[in-house]
VOKE-631563 format. One line per 10 residues: number of its first residue (from 0); their letters; for each residue x, z, y of N, C-alpha, C. Coordinates in steps of 0.2 Angstrom, whole numbers. Layout:
# VOKE-631563
NUM = a = X Z Y X Z Y X Z Y ~ ...
//
This chain:
# VOKE-631563
0 = mnnrrrqtrl = -103 258 -202 -98 257 -197 -93 253 -199 ~ -90 254 -205 -85 250 -208 -87 243 -209 ~ -93 242 -211 -96 235 -211 -96 232 -205 ~ -98 235 -199 -98 232 -193 -91 230 -191 ~ -86 234 -192 -79 233 -190 -77 226 -194 ~ -78 226 -201 -76 221 -205 -80 214 -202 ~ -86 215 -200 -90 209 -198 -87 207 -191 ~ -85 211 -187 -82 210 -180 -75 206 -181 ~ -71 209 -186 -64 206 -187 -65 199 -190 ~ -70 198 -195 -71 192 -198 -74 187 -193
10 = lllsaaivma = -78 189 -188 -80 185 -183 -74 182 -178 ~ -70 187 -176 -64 185 -172 -59 181 -176 ~ -58 182 -182 -54 178 -186 -57 171 -187 ~ -63 170 -188 -67 164 -188 -66 160 -182 ~ -67 164 -176 -66 160 -170 -59 158 -169 ~ -54 162 -171 -47 160 -170 -46 154 -174 ~ -48 153 -180 -47 148 -185 -50 141 -182 ~ -56 142 -179 -60 136 -176 -56 134 -170 ~ -54 139 -166 -51 137 -159 -44 134 -160 ~ -40 136 -165 -33 134 -166 -32 127 -166
20 = pltsaqaqgv = -36 123 -170 -35 115 -169 -37 113 -162 ~ -42 116 -159 -43 113 -152 -37 115 -147 ~ -35 121 -148 -29 122 -143 -23 118 -145 ~ -22 116 -151 -16 112 -153 -18 105 -151 ~ -24 103 -151 -26 96 -148 -25 96 -141 ~ -26 101 -137 -25 101 -130 -18 101 -128 ~ -14 104 -132 -6 104 -131 -4 97 -132 ~ -6 94 -138 -4 87 -139 -6 82 -134 ~ -12 83 -131 -14 79 -126 -10 80 -120 ~ -9 86 -118 -5 87 -112 3 84 -113
30 = daalerfkvl = 5 85 -119 12 83 -121 12 75 -120 ~ 7 72 -122 6 65 -122 6 62 -115 ~ 2 66 -111 2 64 -103 8 65 -100 ~ 12 70 -102 19 71 -99 23 66 -101 ~ 23 64 -107 27 58 -109 25 52 -106 ~ 19 51 -104 17 45 -101 19 45 -93 ~ 19 51 -90 22 52 -84 29 50 -84 ~ 33 52 -89 40 50 -89 41 43 -90 ~ 37 40 -94 38 32 -95 37 28 -89 ~ 32 30 -85 30 27 -79 35 27 -74
40 = fedqgisinw = 39 33 -74 44 34 -69 50 29 -71 ~ 52 29 -78 57 25 -81 56 18 -79 ~ 50 16 -79 49 9 -78 50 7 -71 ~ 51 12 -66 53 11 -60 60 12 -59 ~ 64 12 -64 71 13 -63 73 20 -62 ~ 69 25 -63 70 32 -62 69 36 -68 ~ 75 39 -70 75 44 -76 73 51 -74 ~ 67 53 -77 65 60 -76 66 65 -82 ~ 69 70 -82 70 75 -87 69 82 -85 ~ 67 86 -90 66 93 -89 68 97 -95
50 = knarisgdda = 70 104 -93 73 108 -98 67 111 -102 ~ 61 112 -99 56 115 -103 49 113 -100 ~ 44 112 -104 37 111 -102 33 117 -104 ~ 31 121 -99 27 126 -100 19 124 -100 ~ 16 124 -106 9 122 -106 4 127 -107 ~ -1 127 -103 -7 132 -103 -13 129 -103 ~ -17 128 -108 -23 124 -108 -22 117 -106 ~ -26 115 -100 -25 108 -98 -20 108 -92 ~ -16 113 -91 -11 113 -86 -4 113 -89 ~ 1 112 -85 8 111 -87 12 112 -81
60 = vledvtlata = 18 115 -82 24 116 -77 30 113 -81 ~ 33 108 -78 39 106 -80 45 110 -76 ~ 49 113 -80 54 117 -77 61 114 -77 ~ 65 115 -71 71 113 -70 71 105 -71 ~ 68 102 -67 67 94 -67 73 91 -64 ~ 75 85 -67 81 81 -64 78 74 -63 ~ 79 71 -58 78 64 -56 84 61 -56 ~ 85 55 -59 91 51 -59 90 44 -59 ~ 94 40 -55 94 33 -55 101 31 -58 ~ 102 24 -58 109 22 -60 115 25 -56
70 = edefgvsnis = 113 27 -50 118 28 -45 118 36 -43 ~ 112 39 -43 112 46 -40 108 50 -45 ~ 109 57 -44 105 62 -48 104 68 -44 ~ 98 71 -44 97 77 -41 92 81 -44 ~ 92 88 -43 87 92 -46 81 93 -41 ~ 75 94 -44 69 95 -40 65 101 -42 ~ 69 106 -46 66 112 -48 60 111 -52 ~ 54 113 -51 48 112 -55 43 108 -52 ~ 39 104 -57 33 100 -56 27 103 -59 ~ 22 104 -56 16 107 -59 10 102 -59
80 = fedivddpeg = 7 102 -65 1 98 -66 -5 103 -67 ~ -11 101 -64 -17 105 -65 -22 100 -68 ~ -26 103 -73 -32 99 -76 -30 92 -78 ~ -27 92 -84 -25 85 -87 -30 84 -92 ~ -33 78 -91 -39 76 -96 -37 69 -98 ~ -39 68 -105 -39 61 -107 -44 56 -104 ~ -43 50 -104 -47 45 -101 -46 39 -104 ~ -52 34 -104 -51 28 -108 -45 24 -104 ~ -44 25 -98 -39 21 -94 -32 24 -94 ~ -31 30 -97 -25 34 -97 -26 41 -97
90 = yrvasismdd = -23 45 -93 -23 52 -92 -25 53 -84 ~ -30 57 -83 -32 59 -77 -29 66 -75 ~ -27 67 -69 -24 74 -67 -27 76 -61 ~ -29 82 -60 -32 84 -54 -27 84 -48 ~ -21 87 -50 -16 88 -45 -9 88 -48 ~ -4 85 -45 3 86 -46 6 89 -40 ~ 10 94 -41 14 97 -35 21 98 -37 ~ 25 98 -32 32 98 -33 35 104 -29 ~ 39 108 -32 43 113 -28 46 110 -22 ~ 47 114 -17 51 112 -11 58 110 -13
100 = isvdgeenfs = 61 105 -9 67 102 -11 72 103 -5 ~ 78 105 -7 84 106 -2 90 103 -5 ~ 93 98 -1 98 94 -4 104 94 2 ~ 110 96 0 116 95 4 119 89 3 ~ 120 85 8 123 78 8 130 78 10 ~ 132 72 11 139 71 14 140 72 21 ~ 146 73 24 147 74 31 142 78 35 ~ 141 84 32 137 90 35 130 88 36 ~ 128 83 32 120 82 32 117 85 27 ~ 111 87 28 106 90 23 99 88 24
110 = lsvrgigmnd = 95 89 19 88 87 18 84 92 16 ~ 78 93 19 73 98 16 66 95 16 ~ 63 96 10 56 93 10 52 98 7 ~ 46 99 11 41 104 9 34 101 8 ~ 30 105 3 23 103 2 22 96 0 ~ 25 95 -6 24 88 -9 19 88 -15 ~ 14 84 -14 9 84 -19 5 78 -19 ~ 1 77 -25 -4 71 -26 -10 74 -29 ~ -16 71 -27 -22 73 -30 -26 67 -33 ~ -30 69 -38 -34 63 -41 -30 58 -44
120 = illpndnvrd = -26 59 -49 -21 55 -51 -23 52 -58 ~ -21 45 -59 -22 42 -65 -15 40 -68 ~ -13 42 -74 -7 39 -77 -9 34 -82 ~ -9 27 -79 -13 22 -83 -10 20 -89 ~ -14 18 -94 -12 14 -100 -9 7 -98 ~ -5 5 -103 -2 -2 -101 -7 -7 -100 ~ -12 -7 -103 -17 -13 -103 -21 -13 -96 ~ -21 -7 -92 -24 -7 -86 -19 -6 -80 ~ -13 -4 -81 -9 -2 -76 -8 -7 -70 ~ -8 -13 -72 -7 -18 -66 -13 -19 -62
130 = nyggfifyer = -19 -16 -64 -25 -16 -60 -24 -10 -54 ~ -19 -6 -55 -17 -1 -50 -11 -1 -47 ~ -8 -7 -47 -2 -9 -44 4 -8 -49 ~ 3 -6 -55 9 -5 -60 12 1 -60 ~ 10 6 -57 13 13 -57 8 18 -57 ~ 10 24 -56 5 30 -56 0 29 -50 ~ -6 30 -51 -11 29 -46 -13 36 -44 ~ -14 37 -37 -17 43 -34 -22 41 -29 ~ -26 46 -28 -31 44 -22 -29 48 -16 ~ -24 53 -16 -21 56 -10 -14 59 -12
140 = ahiddirvyn = -10 58 -8 -3 60 -8 -1 63 -1 ~ 3 69 -1 5 72 5 12 75 5 ~ 15 75 10 21 79 11 20 83 18 ~ 21 89 17 20 93 23 25 92 28 ~ 31 92 26 37 92 31 43 89 28 ~ 46 85 31 53 82 30 58 83 35 ~ 63 86 34 68 87 40 75 85 37 ~ 79 82 42 86 80 41 90 84 46 ~ 95 87 44 100 91 48 107 88 48 ~ 110 88 54 117 87 54 120 94 56
150 = gdtevvaltd = 123 98 52 124 105 53 118 109 55 ~ 118 112 61 112 116 63 107 112 67 ~ 109 105 68 105 101 73 100 97 68 ~ 94 98 70 88 94 67 88 87 70 ~ 90 82 66 91 75 68 84 72 67 ~ 81 72 61 74 69 60 69 74 57 ~ 63 74 60 58 78 57 52 74 56 ~ 48 74 51 42 71 50 37 76 47 ~ 31 77 50 26 82 48 20 79 46 ~ 16 82 42 10 80 40 9 72 38
160 = ssvtvtpasp = 13 71 33 13 64 30 8 63 25 ~ 4 58 25 -1 58 19 -3 50 18 ~ -5 49 12 -8 42 10 -14 44 6 ~ -20 40 8 -26 40 4 -27 33 2 ~ -30 33 -5 -31 27 -8 -38 27 -11 ~ -41 21 -11 -48 21 -15 -47 15 -20 ~ -48 16 -26 -47 11 -31 -52 5 -30 ~ -49 0 -33 -53 -7 -33 -59 -6 -37 ~ -65 -9 -35 -71 -10 -40 -73 -17 -39 ~ -78 -19 -44 -80 -26 -43 -83 -27 -36
170 = gspmtyrglv = -80 -32 -33 -82 -34 -27 -79 -31 -21 ~ -75 -26 -22 -72 -22 -17 -64 -21 -19 ~ -60 -22 -14 -53 -21 -15 -51 -14 -15 ~ -45 -13 -17 -41 -6 -16 -39 -6 -9 ~ -40 0 -6 -39 1 1 -34 7 1 ~ -30 7 7 -26 13 8 -25 14 15 ~ -23 20 17 -21 22 24 -16 27 23 ~ -10 26 27 -5 30 27 -4 33 34 ~ -2 39 35 -1 42 41 5 47 41 ~ 9 47 46 14 52 48 12 55 55
180 = dhfsldlsma = 9 60 55 5 63 60 10 64 66 ~ 16 66 65 21 67 70 28 66 67 ~ 32 63 71 39 63 70 43 64 76 ~ 50 66 75 54 67 80 61 65 78 ~ 65 62 83 71 59 82 76 61 87 ~ 81 65 85 86 68 90 92 63 91 ~ 92 59 97 98 54 98 104 57 101 ~ 104 64 101 110 67 104 117 65 100 ~ 116 63 94 122 61 90 125 55 93 ~ 122 52 97 125 46 101 128 48 107
190 = egseqwpiie = 128 54 109 132 56 115 139 54 115 ~ 142 51 120 149 49 120 149 42 118 ~ 144 39 116 144 32 114 143 27 120 ~ 143 21 119 142 16 125 134 16 126 ~ 130 18 121 123 17 122 120 24 125 ~ 124 29 125 121 35 127 119 35 135 ~ 123 32 139 120 32 146 113 29 147 ~ 112 24 143 106 20 143 100 24 140 ~ 102 28 134 97 32 131 95 38 136 ~ 100 41 139 99 46 144 95 44 150
200 = algyqrmtgk = 97 38 153 93 35 159 86 34 157 ~ 84 32 151 77 30 149 74 37 147 ~ 77 42 146 74 48 145 72 49 138 ~ 75 46 133 74 46 126 79 50 122 ~ 82 55 125 87 59 121 83 62 114 ~ 77 63 115 73 65 109 67 61 109 ~ 66 57 104 60 53 103 55 56 99 ~ 48 56 101 43 59 96 37 53 96 ~ 33 54 91 28 49 90 24 50 83 ~ 21 44 81 18 45 75 18 38 71
210 = iessgtwdpe = 16 37 65 16 31 61 10 30 58 ~ 6 25 58 0 23 55 0 17 51 ~ -3 17 45 -3 11 41 -9 10 37 ~ -11 4 36 -17 3 32 -17 -4 29 ~ -21 -4 23 -21 -11 20 -26 -11 14 ~ -26 -17 11 -30 -18 5 -27 -23 0 ~ -29 -22 -6 -26 -26 -11 -32 -28 -16 ~ -33 -34 -17 -39 -36 -22 -35 -39 -29 ~ -35 -35 -34 -32 -37 -40 -35 -43 -43 ~ -42 -44 -41 -46 -50 -44 -43 -56 -41
220 = ngqleltann = -42 -57 -35 -40 -63 -32 -33 -63 -29 ~ -30 -57 -30 -23 -57 -28 -21 -57 -20 ~ -27 -55 -16 -26 -55 -9 -23 -48 -7 ~ -17 -48 -3 -14 -42 -1 -14 -43 7 ~ -16 -37 10 -17 -37 17 -14 -31 20 ~ -9 -31 24 -7 -25 28 -11 -26 35 ~ -16 -22 35 -21 -23 41 -18 -20 47 ~ -13 -15 46 -10 -12 52 -4 -8 50 ~ 1 -8 54 7 -4 52 10 -3 59 ~ 8 3 62 10 4 69 15 10 70
230 = ftvdnagtlg = 20 9 74 25 14 75 25 15 82 ~ 22 21 84 21 24 91 26 29 93 ~ 30 27 99 34 32 102 31 34 108 ~ 30 41 109 27 44 115 31 42 121 ~ 27 40 126 30 38 133 34 32 132 ~ 33 27 127 37 21 126 32 16 125 ~ 29 16 119 24 11 117 23 11 109 ~ 19 6 107 18 5 100 20 -2 97 ~ 24 -2 92 26 -8 89 22 -9 83 ~ 18 -15 82 14 -16 77 15 -22 73
240 = fsfnlggytr = 14 -22 66 15 -27 62 9 -28 57 ~ 7 -34 55 2 -35 50 3 -41 47 ~ 0 -42 41 0 -49 37 -5 -49 32 ~ -6 -55 30 -11 -57 25 -8 -62 20 ~ -8 -60 14 -4 -64 9 -9 -66 3 ~ -8 -71 0 -12 -73 -6 -7 -73 -12 ~ -10 -73 -18 -6 -74 -24 -3 -67 -27 ~ -4 -62 -24 -1 -55 -27 -6 -53 -32 ~ -5 -56 -38 -10 -55 -44 -7 -49 -48 ~ -11 -47 -53 -9 -43 -58 -3 -45 -62
250 = elvaslreiq = -3 -52 -63 3 -55 -67 9 -54 -63 ~ 8 -56 -57 14 -55 -52 17 -48 -52 ~ 12 -43 -52 14 -36 -52 18 -34 -58 ~ 16 -37 -64 19 -35 -70 26 -39 -70 ~ 27 -45 -68 33 -48 -68 38 -45 -63 ~ 36 -43 -57 40 -39 -53 43 -33 -55 ~ 39 -29 -59 40 -23 -62 46 -24 -67 ~ 46 -29 -71 51 -30 -76 58 -32 -73 ~ 57 -36 -67 63 -38 -64 66 -32 -60 ~ 62 -27 -57 64 -21 -54 68 -17 -59
260 = ktfaenpegd = 65 -16 -65 68 -12 -70 75 -15 -72 ~ 75 -21 -73 82 -24 -75 87 -23 -69 ~ 85 -23 -63 90 -22 -57 92 -14 -58 ~ 87 -10 -59 89 -3 -59 93 -1 -65 ~ 93 -4 -70 97 -3 -76 104 -5 -75 ~ 105 -10 -71 112 -12 -70 113 -14 -63 ~ 113 -10 -58 113 -11 -51 120 -14 -49 ~ 125 -13 -52 132 -15 -50 134 -22 -54 ~ 129 -24 -58 131 -30 -62 129 -36 -59 ~ 130 -42 -63 128 -48 -60 120 -49 -61
270 = nsaqglamlg = 117 -49 -55 109 -49 -55 107 -56 -52 ~ 111 -61 -53 109 -67 -50 103 -70 -53 ~ 103 -69 -60 97 -72 -63 91 -69 -61 ~ 91 -62 -60 85 -58 -58 83 -60 -51 ~ 88 -62 -47 87 -64 -40 83 -70 -40 ~ 86 -75 -44 82 -82 -44 75 -81 -47 ~ 74 -76 -52 68 -75 -54 63 -72 -49 ~ 66 -68 -45 62 -65 -39 60 -70 -35 ~ 64 -75 -33 63 -80 -28 57 -85 -31 ~ 58 -86 -38 53 -90 -41 46 -87 -41
280 = lmqqmsfkqa = 46 -80 -42 39 -77 -42 36 -77 -35 ~ 41 -76 -30 38 -76 -23 35 -83 -21 ~ 37 -88 -25 34 -95 -23 27 -96 -26 ~ 25 -91 -30 18 -91 -32 13 -88 -27 ~ 16 -85 -22 12 -82 -16 11 -87 -11 ~ 6 -85 -6 5 -90 -1 4 -86 6 ~ 5 -89 11 5 -86 18 -2 -87 21 ~ -5 -82 24 -12 -83 27 -11 -81 35 ~ -8 -76 36 -8 -74 43 -3 -68 44 ~ 1 -68 50 5 -62 51 5 -61 59
290 = elsfaddslt = 6 -55 61 6 -54 68 11 -48 70 ~ 15 -49 75 19 -44 78 17 -42 85 ~ 16 -36 87 14 -34 93 17 -28 96 ~ 17 -28 103 19 -22 106 14 -20 112 ~ 12 -14 112 8 -11 117 12 -6 121 ~ 12 -8 127 17 -4 132 14 3 134 ~ 18 8 134 16 14 137 22 17 141 ~ 24 13 146 29 14 151 36 12 149 ~ 38 10 143 45 8 141 47 2 146 ~ 42 -3 146 44 -10 150 46 -8 157
300 = gkvlelvaqm = 42 -4 160 44 -2 167 51 1 168 ~ 52 6 163 58 10 163 64 5 162 ~ 63 0 158 69 -4 156 70 -9 162 ~ 65 -11 165 66 -16 171 69 -12 177 ~ 67 -6 178 70 -2 183 77 0 182 ~ 79 1 176 86 3 174 90 -4 175 ~ 88 -9 173 92 -16 173 93 -17 181 ~ 87 -16 185 88 -18 192 93 -13 195 ~ 93 -7 193 98 -2 196 105 -4 194 ~ 106 -6 187 113 -7 185 115 -14 188
310 = qgmsksdvva = 111 -19 190 113 -25 193 113 -25 201 ~ 110 -19 203 110 -19 211 104 -24 213 ~ 99 -25 210 94 -29 212 87 -25 213 ~ 82 -29 215 75 -26 215 72 -27 208 ~ 67 -23 207 63 -24 200 60 -31 200 ~ 58 -33 206 54 -40 206 59 -46 205 ~ 66 -45 207 71 -50 206 72 -50 198 ~ 73 -44 195 74 -44 188 68 -48 184 ~ 62 -46 186 56 -50 183 57 -57 184 ~ 58 -60 190 59 -67 191 64 -70 187
320 = iakgavpfav = 70 -67 186 75 -70 182 73 -70 175 ~ 70 -65 172 68 -65 165 63 -70 164 ~ 58 -71 169 53 -76 168 57 -83 167 ~ 62 -84 172 65 -91 172 69 -92 165 ~ 72 -87 162 76 -87 156 72 -89 150 ~ 66 -87 150 62 -87 144 61 -95 141 ~ 59 -99 146 58 -106 143 64 -109 140 ~ 70 -108 143 76 -111 140 78 -107 133 ~ 77 -101 133 78 -98 126 73 -100 121 ~ 67 -100 122 62 -102 117 62 -109 115
330 = aqlgssdftt = 64 -113 120 65 -121 119 69 -122 113 ~ 74 -118 111 78 -119 106 75 -119 99 ~ 68 -117 99 65 -117 93 61 -124 91 ~ 62 -128 96 59 -135 95 52 -136 95 ~ 48 -132 98 41 -133 99 39 -132 106 ~ 37 -137 109 35 -137 116 28 -133 117 ~ 24 -133 112 18 -129 113 19 -122 113 ~ 23 -120 108 25 -113 108 29 -111 114 ~ 33 -115 116 37 -113 122 33 -112 128 ~ 28 -116 129 23 -115 134 19 -109 133
340 = aatravstfl = 16 -107 127 13 -101 126 17 -95 127 ~ 23 -95 125 27 -89 125 29 -88 132 ~ 31 -93 136 32 -92 143 27 -89 147 ~ 20 -92 146 15 -89 149 13 -82 147 ~ 14 -80 141 13 -73 138 18 -69 141 ~ 25 -70 141 30 -66 144 29 -65 152 ~ 27 -70 155 26 -69 162 20 -65 164 ~ 15 -66 160 9 -61 161 10 -54 159 ~ 14 -53 154 16 -46 152 21 -43 157 ~ 26 -46 160 30 -43 164 27 -42 171
350 = ddpknirita = 22 -46 173 18 -44 179 14 -38 178 ~ 11 -37 172 7 -31 171 8 -29 164 ~ 13 -25 162 14 -23 155 9 -20 152 ~ 5 -23 148 0 -20 143 1 -21 136 ~ 0 -27 134 2 -29 127 4 -36 126 ~ 8 -37 121 10 -44 120 11 -45 112 ~ 9 -51 110 9 -52 103 11 -59 101 ~ 14 -59 95 16 -66 92 12 -66 86 ~ 8 -72 85 4 -73 79 5 -79 76 ~ 5 -79 69 6 -85 65 0 -85 60
360 = kpanevpfal = -4 -90 62 -11 -91 58 -12 -98 57 ~ -10 -101 51 -11 -108 50 -18 -109 48 ~ -21 -115 49 -28 -117 48 -29 -116 40 ~ -24 -117 36 -25 -116 29 -19 -112 26 ~ -20 -108 21 -14 -104 18 -9 -109 16 ~ -3 -107 17 3 -111 16 7 -108 10 ~ 8 -111 5 12 -109 -1 19 -107 1 ~ 22 -101 -2 28 -99 0 34 -104 -2 ~ 32 -108 -7 37 -113 -9 38 -118 -3 ~ 33 -120 0 34 -124 6 37 -121 12
370 = imaegmstpq = 36 -115 13 39 -111 18 47 -111 17 ~ 49 -109 11 56 -109 9 59 -115 9 ~ 56 -121 7 59 -127 7 60 -129 15 ~ 55 -128 19 55 -131 26 60 -126 30 ~ 61 -120 28 65 -115 31 72 -117 30 ~ 74 -120 24 81 -122 23 82 -129 25 ~ 77 -133 26 78 -140 29 77 -141 36 ~ 71 -139 38 70 -140 46 66 -134 48 ~ 70 -128 49 67 -122 51 63 -122 57 ~ 64 -127 62 60 -127 68 53 -129 66
380 = gliktlnvta = 52 -133 61 46 -135 59 41 -130 57 ~ 44 -124 55 39 -118 53 35 -116 59 ~ 37 -117 65 33 -115 71 26 -118 71 ~ 27 -125 69 20 -129 69 17 -128 62 ~ 21 -127 57 17 -126 50 13 -120 50 ~ 16 -115 53 13 -108 53 8 -107 59 ~ 8 -112 63 4 -111 69 6 -105 73 ~ 12 -104 75 14 -98 78 12 -99 86 ~ 10 -94 89 8 -93 96 9 -86 99 ~ 9 -86 105 10 -80 109 5 -79 114
390 = tand = 3 -72 115 -2 -70 120 0 -64 123 ~ -3 -62 128 -2 -56 132 -8 -53 135 ~ -9 -47 135 -14 -43 139 -21 -45 137 ~ -22 -47 130 -28 -49 128 -32 -43 124
//
């Protein structure tokens, strides 16, 4: 019996001796990952510190975390990491989540944020970080709820915000999709102002809607495309914007990061050199296409009716006056072709408000250097250079 006990104790002791270096190695790996997390934030001009790192296996909890920039500082309680593993490209983390945030601001304003987290994260090494945009890469991020209060009044609310990203692979760009499933904006704070009667007449005392965004980036050829960025207000319409640019390369990402870091370190100082450097970097990019659009959902009719009421006219009279004013206003841009297209588009839209869009799509991509030079010398020429046109109800 005694021999069995001795053998059991020897076995347990042997196991402890064997496992001790492994446990130590795990802790060291987690510590290194946390330090990498800190460095990546600091490169964005954000200092992140914590009073204690509670490590358990491949998991960790940063306790009493403080985020600070050169101008502000606030606490975010705890940040939790799950399943940290070493990877040839850096450190992989299954999930990172943050405790809910509540901040009291100035002039009776306060902010609350709940359900903050990321999944499938890479804390990239320096040699690959610019393949992922230069910062922490994640495949999904979410915030359940953001609310801004003025006293007891909820001024702004955003719920179910998320971003999903797929990493770039040979022959395929990085893609992303962002969504704010629901937002609300209380405009009652404007009550008593000159704008309030208009807000009230249009019925937008409290606006609701959603925000959708999507795009791609190819680190191999530097093509950056915002395929959609749509801001929808219920019972009003959707304002959309998209663009396609060239030259947003890994090298440009690295250079922009260094300039951003310098700005963040000295925000109140003389940053004219960094500003010039930023302009220089932008000239490495090129313009391919951009579009601004509006899809109506009753806003246009409401505005026309309100203007008609305020002017003591009929709605058709207001439409006729607007149509007549457009050619004179647009002619100031110095392009007869665009004046004709814009006049036709506005007339079509006012007769039957569905959608209207302004598109810039040159036959060949235009270097930003040329755009900047022409914008300073003969800005009217940009209409032709960028091939700007307008259409409606297409």
